[in-house]
C-alpha positions, 0 to 999 in steps of 0.5 A, spaced: 373 669 088 369 667 093 362 664 092 357 668 096 350 665 098 344 669 098 338 668 103 333 672 099 326 673 096 324 677 102 322 681 098 325 679 091 324 686 089 330 688 094 334 681 092 334 683 085 337 690 087 342 686 091 344 681 085 345 687 080 349 691 085 354 685 087 355 684 080 356 691 078 361 692 084 365 686 082 365 688 074 367 695 076 373 693 080 375 687 076 373 687 068 367 688 064 366 681 063 367 679 070 361 677 075 360 675 082 360 667 083 353 667 087 348 662 090 341 665 091 336 662 095 329 665 094 323 664 099 316 665 097 315 672 101 308 671 102 309 665 107 315 669 110 310 675 111 304 670 114 309 667 119 312 674 121 305 677 122 303 671 127 309 672 131 312 665 129 319 667 129 321 659 131 318 657 124 322 663 121 328 661 124 328 654 122 327 656 115 333 660 115 337 655 118 335 650 113 336 655 107 343 657 110 345 650 111 343 648 104 347 654 101 353 652 105 352 644 102 352 647 095 358 651 096 357 657 099 363 660 102 359 666 106 352 668 107 348 674 106 341 675 109 338 680 104 333 683 108 334 687 115 328 684 119 330 677 118 337 679 121 333 677 127 335 670 127 342 672 124 345 669 131 342 662 130 344 662 122 351 663 124 351 658 129 348 653 124 354 653 119 361 653 119 362 659 114 361 667 115 355 671 115 356 678 113 351 682 117 347 688 114 348 693 120 355 693 120 357 696 114 352 701 115 355 703 122 362 703 119 360 708 114 356 712 119 362 713 123 367 714 118 362 720 116 363 723 123 356 722 125 353 718 131 346 720 132 341 717 127 334 715 125 332 708 123 327 707 118 324 700 117 319 695 118 316 695 125 320 689 127 326 692 125 325 699 129 322 696 135 326 690 137 333 690 139 336 685 134 338 691 129 338 697 134 342 694 138 347 692 133 348 699 131 349 701 138 354 696 139 358 701 134 357 707 138 351 710 135 345 713 138 339 710 134 332 714 134 326 711 131 319 715 129 313 716 133 308 710 133 304 713 128 310 714 123 312 707 125 305 705 122 306 709 116 313 706 114 311 699 116 305 699 112 308 702 106 313 697 106 308 691 106 303 694 102 307 697 097 314 696 096 315 689 097 310 689 091 314 694 087 309 699 088 312 706 088 307 711 090 309 719 090 304 720 096 308 715 100 314 718 098 311 725 101 309 721 107 316 718 108 319 725 107 315 728 113 317 722 117 325 723 116 324 731 117 321 730 124 327 725 125 331 731 123 328 736 128 329 731 133 336 732 132 338 726 128 344 727 123 343 722 118 337 717 117 339 709 116 334 706 111 333 700 115 329 696 110 332 693 103 326 696 099 326 703 102 331 705 097 326 704 091 322 710 094 327 715 097 333 718 095 338 724 097 333 729 095 328 727 100 332 728 106 336 734 109 341 729 112 345 724 109 341 717 108 345 711 109 342 705 104 343 699 108 342 695 101 347 698 097 352 698 103 351 691 104 352 689 097 359 693 097 361 689 103 359 683 099 363 685 093 369 686 098 368 679 101 367 676 094 374 679 091 378 678 098 384 674 096 386 673 103 392 678 104 
């Protein structure tokens, strides 16, 4: 098996899900006592959130690059950024190391295309929904990506940063997300991309009239493939 380096702690709530899903996947495909070799770099998310809020993406890039290099030096044979938003600097991280980065948007896009769908709604932080680094990656796979209106984007972003990263699962917020999803479906979206790794803690298939594509679970599956790849 190959060693995977996880850039996590953004937030640790979703990183814990990554650790569970990766190890469950390796166990289920190999044997009951087998677990994944991995290294975890866990950031203090309070510092990351403050830099995001101030728009200091250069400082954030520097921290991500440093962590990636340290994971590589510690023996990681591949990397995963365990958050959608911080894929904003995925290119810089890839350039800084000699090992591959498994991008979170690619397995989601492949799963959507395999389901025969092309028009998707995207939920995530304001950065993920409004900037091109993530939408563009999905669109490079031939998808048409739509995002909620401004008021709905604000709701989705607020719930992530005020509740989900703190492990708070509020029924009222689930109801709000259901409404946002319903409006995207009314606009013609055939599926919804849960483009924040914490959203899967709040909503599931019963909350949507169209398929939900959980980037956390799909990314974890791709990481299981990476860990178990034997070179054939």
